[in-house]
Structures are given as structure tokens and as C-alpha cells.
C-alpha positions as CSV (number, residue, x, y, z in Angstrom):
1,M,-17.0,94.0,0.0
2,R,-16.4,92.2,-3.2
3,F,-12.8,92.9,-3.8
4,S,-12.2,91.9,0.1
5,R,-14.1,88.3,-0.2
6,L,-12.5,87.7,-3.2
7,F,-9.3,88.3,-1.9
8,L,-10.0,86.2,1.4
9,L,-11.0,83.5,-1.7
10,L,-7.6,83.7,-3.1
11,V,-5.6,83.2,0.7
12,V,-7.6,80.1,1.2
13,I,-7.4,78.5,-2.0
14,F,-3.1,79.2,-2.2
15,G,-3.2,77.8,1.7
16,V,-4.7,74.9,0.4
17,V,-2.2,74.2,-2.5
18,L,0.7,74.8,-0.3
19,Y,-1.2,72.0,2.1
20,V,-1.7,69.6,-0.6
21,Y,1.9,69.9,-2.1
22,F,4.2,70.9,0.4
23,P,6.5,67.9,1.4
24,L,5.3,66.9,4.7
25,H,6.9,63.1,5.0
26,E,9.7,64.8,7.0
27,S,10.6,68.1,8.5
28,A,11.6,71.2,6.8
29,V,12.4,73.1,10.5
30,D,16.1,72.9,11.7
31,T,15.4,72.4,14.9
32,A,18.9,72.1,16.5
33,A,19.0,76.2,17.0
34,R,15.9,76.7,18.3
35,D,13.8,75.6,21.7
36,V,11.4,72.0,21.4
37,S,9.1,71.0,23.9
38,V,10.4,67.9,25.6
39,V,8.2,65.1,27.3
40,T,9.4,64.9,30.9
41,S,8.9,60.8,31.0
42,D,11.2,58.7,29.4
43,I,10.4,56.9,26.4
44,G,7.9,53.6,26.5
45,S,7.6,53.3,30.2
46,D,5.3,50.3,29.6
47,V,7.3,48.4,26.0
48,A,9.6,45.7,27.0
49,G,12.8,44.3,25.6
50,Y,14.5,47.4,24.2
51,E,17.4,49.0,25.7
52,V,18.7,52.7,25.1
53,V,22.0,52.0,24.2
54,A,22.9,55.9,23.6
55,D,21.0,58.9,23.4
56,N,20.6,63.1,23.3
57,F,21.9,62.8,19.8
58,V,20.5,65.9,17.5
59,I,18.6,64.3,14.5
60,P,20.9,61.3,13.9
61,W,20.8,59.8,10.6
62,D,22.4,56.4,9.8
63,I,24.7,54.3,12.1
64,A,27.3,51.6,11.1
65,F,29.2,49.0,13.1
66,L,32.8,49.0,13.7
67,P,34.9,46.4,14.1
68,D,35.8,46.7,17.8
69,G,32.0,46.8,18.7
70,G,31.9,50.6,18.3
71,L,29.5,52.5,16.4
72,L,29.8,55.6,13.8
73,V,26.8,57.9,14.2
74,T,25.9,60.7,11.6
75,E,23.9,63.8,12.6
76,R,22.1,65.7,10.1
77,G,23.3,68.7,11.1
78,G,27.1,67.8,10.0
79,A,28.8,65.8,12.8
80,L,29.9,62.3,12.6
81,I,30.3,61.0,16.1
82,R,32.5,57.7,17.0
83,V,30.9,56.2,19.8
84,R,32.6,53.7,21.4
85,E,31.8,50.7,23.7
86,N,32.4,51.9,26.9
87,G,30.1,55.3,25.4
88,V,32.5,57.8,25.2
89,R,32.3,59.8,22.2
90,H,34.5,61.8,19.6
91,R,32.4,64.5,17.2
92,I,34.1,65.1,13.9
93,M,32.6,68.2,12.3
94,F,32.2,68.6,8.8
95,D,31.2,72.6,8.6
96,D,30.4,72.9,4.7
97,T,27.4,70.2,5.3
98,Y,24.3,72.0,4.0
99,H,21.8,71.4,7.1
100,V,18.1,72.7,5.8
101,G,15.3,70.9,5.8
102,E,16.0,67.3,4.8
103,G,19.3,67.9,3.8
104,G,22.7,67.4,5.6
105,L,24.9,65.0,6.8
106,L,23.2,61.5,6.1
107,G,24.4,58.2,5.2
108,V,27.3,56.3,6.0
109,A,28.9,53.2,4.6
110,L,32.2,51.2,5.6
111,H,33.9,49.6,2.8
112,P,34.0,45.7,2.8
113,L,37.8,45.4,3.5
114,F,37.2,48.5,5.9
115,K,39.6,46.6,8.8
116,E,42.3,46.8,6.1
117,N,41.7,50.2,4.2
118,G,40.3,52.2,6.8
119,F,37.4,53.5,4.0
120,V,34.4,55.6,5.2
121,Y,31.6,56.6,2.6
122,L,29.3,59.6,4.0
123,Y,26.5,61.0,1.9
124,S,26.0,65.0,2.5
125,T,24.3,67.9,1.1
126,Q,26.2,70.7,0.0
127,H,25.6,74.2,-1.1
128,S,27.1,76.9,-3.3
129,S,26.4,79.6,-5.8
130,G,25.5,77.1,-8.6
131,G,22.9,75.7,-6.0
132,T,22.6,72.6,-3.8
133,V,23.6,69.3,-4.6
134,N,24.4,66.1,-2.8
135,R,27.7,64.3,-3.4
136,V,29.1,61.3,-2.2
137,E,32.5,61.4,-0.3
138,R,35.3,58.7,1.1
139,F,37.3,59.3,3.6
140,V,40.0,57.1,5.5
141,F,39.6,57.0,9.3
142,R,42.3,56.6,11.7
143,D,41.5,55.3,15.2
144,A,44.6,54.6,17.4
145,N,41.3,53.5,20.6
146,S,43.9,56.1,22.7
147,S,43.6,59.1,20.9
148,T,41.0,61.2,19.0
149,P,39.8,59.8,16.0
150,E,40.8,61.3,12.5
151,I,39.2,61.3,9.4
152,T,41.2,62.4,6.5
153,D,42.0,61.7,2.5
154,R,39.1,63.2,1.1
155,T,37.7,62.0,-1.8
156,V,34.5,63.0,-3.9
157,I,33.2,59.2,-5.3
158,I,30.2,61.1,-7.3
159,D,28.8,64.6,-7.4
160,A,26.3,66.9,-8.3
161,I,23.5,64.6,-7.1
162,P,20.2,67.1,-7.3
163,G,19.7,68.3,-4.2
164,A,17.1,70.5,-2.7
165,V,15.4,71.5,1.1
166,Y,13.4,68.1,0.7
167,H,13.7,64.5,-1.2
168,D,17.3,64.3,-1.2
169,G,17.9,60.2,-0.7
170,G,20.8,60.0,1.2
171,R,20.8,56.0,2.0
172,I,24.3,54.3,0.9
173,A,25.3,50.3,1.3
174,F,28.0,48.1,-0.2
175,G,26.0,45.5,-2.1
176,P,26.9,41.4,-2.3
177,D,28.8,42.5,-5.8
178,G,30.8,44.9,-4.2
179,Y,29.7,47.7,-5.6
180,L,28.5,50.8,-3.5
181,Y,24.1,51.6,-4.0
182,I,23.5,55.2,-3.6
183,T,19.7,56.3,-3.1
184,T,18.6,59.8,-4.2
185,G,15.1,61.4,-4.5
186,D,13.9,63.8,-7.0
187,A,14.5,67.0,-5.5
188,T,11.5,68.2,-5.8
189,D,11.6,68.0,-9.2
190,P,9.3,65.7,-10.4
191,D,10.3,65.1,-14.1
192,L,13.9,64.3,-12.6
193,A,13.0,60.6,-11.6
194,Q,12.0,59.9,-15.7
195,D,15.1,61.6,-17.0
196,K,17.8,59.2,-17.4
197,T,20.8,61.4,-18.0
198,S,19.6,63.4,-14.2
199,L,21.0,61.7,-11.4
200,A,18.2,62.5,-9.0
201,G,15.3,59.9,-8.4
202,K,17.4,57.1,-9.1
203,I,18.8,54.3,-7.4
204,L,22.6,54.5,-8.5
205,R,25.5,51.5,-8.6
206,V,29.2,52.6,-8.6
207,T,32.8,51.1,-7.7
208,D,34.3,51.6,-4.4
209,D,35.9,54.5,-6.3
210,G,33.6,55.8,-8.5
211,G,33.6,54.1,-11.7
212,I,30.9,53.0,-13.5
213,P,30.3,49.4,-13.4
214,P,30.5,47.4,-16.7
215,D,27.3,46.0,-16.4
216,N,25.2,49.2,-15.1
217,P,22.3,49.4,-17.9
218,F,22.4,52.7,-19.2
219,G,26.0,53.0,-19.1
220,T,26.2,55.7,-16.0
221,A,25.8,55.6,-12.5
222,V,21.7,55.1,-12.8
223,Y,20.8,51.5,-12.1
224,S,16.8,52.3,-11.4
225,L,14.9,55.1,-11.8
226,G,11.5,56.5,-11.4
227,H,11.7,57.1,-7.8
228,R,10.4,59.7,-5.1
229,N,12.7,59.6,-2.2
230,P,13.9,56.3,-1.4
231,Q,15.9,56.0,2.1
232,G,16.1,52.6,2.4
233,I,18.2,49.8,0.4
234,A,18.8,46.2,1.5
235,W,19.4,42.5,0.1
236,D,17.4,39.6,0.4
237,E,18.8,36.0,0.9
238,R,18.7,35.4,-2.5
239,G,20.9,38.7,-3.1
240,A,18.0,40.7,-4.7
241,L,17.7,44.7,-4.1
242,W,14.6,46.1,-2.3
243,S,14.2,49.4,-1.6
244,T,11.9,51.7,0.7
245,E,10.4,54.8,-1.1
246,H,8.1,57.7,0.6
247,G,5.1,58.1,-1.5
248,R,3.4,61.6,-2.3
249,S,2.6,64.3,0.4
250,G,0.2,66.7,2.0
251,V,-3.4,65.5,3.0
252,R,-2.9,63.3,-0.1
253,S,-0.2,61.3,1.9
254,G,0.0,57.6,1.4
255,L,1.5,55.3,-1.1
256,D,4.3,54.5,0.4
257,E,6.7,51.7,-1.3
258,I,8.4,48.7,-0.9
259,N,10.4,47.8,-4.1
260,K,12.3,44.6,-5.4
261,I,14.4,46.4,-7.6
262,E,15.5,45.5,-10.9
263,R,18.7,46.5,-13.2
264,G,17.1,49.1,-14.9
265,G,14.0,48.8,-13.7
266,N,11.6,51.7,-13.8
267,Y,9.5,52.4,-10.8
268,G,6.9,55.0,-12.4
269,W,7.4,58.0,-10.2
270,P,5.6,60.8,-11.2
271,L,3.6,58.7,-14.2
272,L,2.4,56.0,-11.8
273,Q,1.5,55.4,-8.1
274,G,-0.1,52.8,-6.2
275,D,-2.2,49.9,-8.2
276,D,-1.4,51.9,-11.1
277,K,0.2,49.5,-13.9
278,R,1.8,50.1,-17.5
279,D,4.1,48.5,-19.8
280,G,7.8,49.1,-19.1
281,F,7.4,50.0,-15.5
282,V,7.7,47.8,-12.2
283,A,4.9,47.9,-9.9
284,P,5.5,48.0,-5.6
285,A,5.5,44.9,-4.2
286,L,3.5,46.5,-1.1
287,H,2.1,49.6,-1.1
288,S,0.8,51.9,2.2
289,G,-2.6,52.9,0.6
290,Q,-3.9,55.9,2.2
291,N,-1.6,54.9,5.5
292,T,1.8,56.8,5.7
293,W,4.7,55.0,6.9
294,A,7.5,57.3,5.9
295,P,10.2,54.6,5.4
296,A,13.3,55.8,6.0
297,S,15.3,52.4,5.9
298,A,15.3,48.7,5.6
299,V,17.5,45.8,6.3
300,F,16.9,42.1,6.2
301,V,17.2,39.6,8.9
302,G,16.8,36.3,7.2
303,S,13.6,36.3,5.0
304,T,12.1,39.6,6.5
305,L,13.0,43.0,5.4
306,F,12.2,45.3,8.8
307,F,12.4,49.4,8.4
308,G,11.7,52.3,10.6
309,G,8.5,54.4,9.7
310,L,8.9,58.2,10.7
311,R,5.4,59.5,10.7
312,G,4.3,56.2,11.1
313,E,6.6,55.9,14.4
314,T,6.4,52.2,13.9
315,L,8.8,49.4,13.3
316,Y,8.0,47.5,10.5
317,A,8.4,43.9,9.5
318,Y,7.3,42.6,5.9
319,E,7.8,39.1,4.6
320,P,8.0,39.1,0.9
321,D,7.3,35.4,0.7
322,T,3.9,36.1,2.6
323,G,2.7,39.2,1.6
324,I,2.6,39.8,5.3
325,L,3.2,43.5,7.1
326,R,3.7,43.4,10.8
327,S,3.9,46.5,13.1
328,F,6.2,46.5,16.5
329,Y,6.6,49.3,19.0
330,T,3.8,51.7,17.6
331,S,4.3,55.2,19.3
332,A,6.6,53.7,22.1
333,F,9.5,55.6,20.6
334,G,8.2,58.3,18.2
335,R,9.6,58.8,14.9
336,I,12.0,55.9,13.7
337,R,14.5,56.4,10.9
338,T,17.4,54.1,10.6
339,V,17.4,50.4,11.3
340,R,20.1,48.2,11.2
341,Y,20.8,44.8,12.1
342,R,24.4,43.6,14.2
343,S,24.4,39.9,13.6
344,Q,26.9,39.2,16.7
345,E,24.1,40.0,18.7
346,N,21.2,39.1,16.5
347,A,20.1,42.6,17.3
348,L,18.2,45.5,15.3
349,Y,19.6,49.0,16.2
350,I,17.2,51.7,15.8
351,T,17.3,55.4,15.3
352,T,14.8,58.0,16.6
353,S,14.0,61.4,14.7
354,N,12.1,63.7,17.1
355,R,14.3,66.3,17.0
356,D,13.9,67.0,13.4
357,G,10.7,69.1,13.7
358,R,8.0,67.0,13.1
359,G,8.1,64.8,16.7
360,T,8.1,65.5,19.8
361,P,11.1,65.2,21.6
362,H,11.2,62.6,24.8
363,L,13.9,62.9,27.7
364,G,17.1,62.2,25.9
365,D,16.3,62.4,22.4
366,D,17.1,61.2,20.2
367,K,18.1,57.8,21.0
368,I,19.9,54.9,19.6
369,I,17.9,51.7,21.0
370,R,18.9,48.1,20.6
371,I,16.2,45.4,20.1
372,L,16.8,41.8,20.6
373,V,15.2,40.2,17.1
374,E,14.2,36.9,19.5
375,D,12.2,39.1,21.4
376,L,9.9,40.1,18.5
377,R,7.2,38.2,18.3
378,M,6.8,37.2,14.9
């Protein structure tokens, strides 16, 4: 009897430990190969001011706007989808993508001179005998409109970014300085975020061909460190860099962050969280406290930083000058990952992430949704 009670106690303790430390901000489940329950009514039937521009994606992760008005969409399972303005789609598969948990085909960015060179950059997870890694690669995108688009001239920009089932970062974007910025997670090894020789738990900065900019703070690709799992980067009107970052997980979930990024800045993970302060570290501009946003993107429209919330199921708007955080469409669309801004339309484009094992899929999920900024009551 004593042995049975001791065994039961150990099982309970083990379960609690797993629950506390198992990463819950995002899905650990690949739902592409299994049935999911579907809500048989459309999303947000009582919510005005949005348009579904494309649907029936499987875990869309990022989007890029093409000059002709179309889109490039990454699906975490390894598909790059060209969506034309008339709705016609072309799917390009990357069979070597390692889609497990939060890994897969993630960020996409177009070169600032895309019209001239056709360069497309992709962040993806790969797996080999050496383990799981993330990398950024450059391709040439060719599309004559009348034929199937092609991706050619595969070139590795940066490799050997530590990867794992969780905390793979994945957002990439060109800054106003012409350099490529890359967010990386700690790959579930928090100590790597403080290791300046590791590419994990960092924001990286490289040239368009993978070189090291001469003013990078450590003579490597590392631009800032001490990050847990940043998945949003954006620049404000003054050219300052900001990032959104996933905080801790489990029953202690919360302390998600909005950070103003300084060159060479150390943002504290795993040594500091929330309101913790210490010389030599940069405190967040704002954190979520005991709430969980699970922020997965970032884009500035004027002086307002918009980002999507996965667990928060909300479109958030933060004003750095006032410190005000506003919420829109809470629970209307489910989990929101990417938020992009198309200036020609003054519109936000958001992606849902309801088929990733954490959300409740609605009819037609996942979706890309267009929201006019003027329809948001700021």
C-alpha cells in the first residue's frame, strides 16, 4: 500500500513538472495529418469591418506582398503558395522542411530590390543526423503570370541556427538600413540565449548575401541577445527597431514582452523577466504580466505597433509614446499569428492559426483576413 501511494505521488509530481515547463504558447501537434473538429459556422458573424481574402490554408505562418498585388504565403508544413489577385494559387513544396511542433517553413521576406533581382528569403527548419537546425535561404522567384511560378538558385544565407520542437523564432525582415534581421528562439535551451557564441535566443543582422555588417556589436551575426522566442520585428517612424517576444509557459504562462531593440542589448532571458531590473540588461517597454498574448508578429502603422496574439486570440495595438495597449477582434477569428500592413490600401492583413493543434478551426480555416485601418476605432 505504501509503495502504491508513493508511486502515485511520483506520477502526480512528474505530471505537474511537465505541465509547468512544457511549452504551451504554441502547438506541439502537427494537425495536417489528423482530423480536427470544425466549427460549422463562419468566423465573426457578428463582427463588421473585415474581409476574408483567402482561406483553407493549413497553418499559414507568414505573408509577403508581391508588386502585382498578389501574395506569397508560407505554410508551416513546407509549402510556399503564390496567391494571385484573382484568387488562383500555385503551390511550391519544400520537401526537406522539418515540420514538427513550432518548426517548419516560417518567415518570408522580399529583397528591397525584388522587382530587379527577384530575391525571396525563407526561414525554415531542417533535420539531419546532426540534429535540428534553422536556416535562412535566398531564392530567385520567377513568375510570368501566364505560367507556374518557379523558385530557383537556392543559396544559404545563414545556417546552423539551433532548432528544436519549440522556440524556433522565425521572423525575417529587411530593415531601413538594407540589412536582413532574423529572430531566433532559444531552442528550449535557455542558457543559449546568454551565450554570445550561439545564434539561439537572438536577433541576428546580416547583409543580403549573409555577410556580417561592419558595425555589428560582437563581430558576428548577433545583433541583440537574451531573447526567449521573439517572433515579431518592426521599425517605427524614427527608424528604431522593436520586437515582440513570447514569455514563459505552463501554469506560470505570461510575461510576454514588447522590446525596443538596442544594438548589442541584452534582454535578460533567462536571468530576468517582467519587472526585474539589473545593470547591463534592457527591460521590456511593456510586458503582459500574468496575462498571455503569445505575440507572433509586429508591424508599425504610423506611431502604432500592431501585433497578433495566438493564445490571446486578439489583434493588439500598442502606442509606445503613450504606453496604451488596445485590443481588437478578441476571440472573433481565433488565434492570430502574422500581421502585415499594405500601405497602398491602408489595410492590415492577418493570418489565423487555428489548425495548429491549439485552436478551434472554423469553417474555411486557416484564413487571411483584410482589415482597413480606418475601421479600427483607435
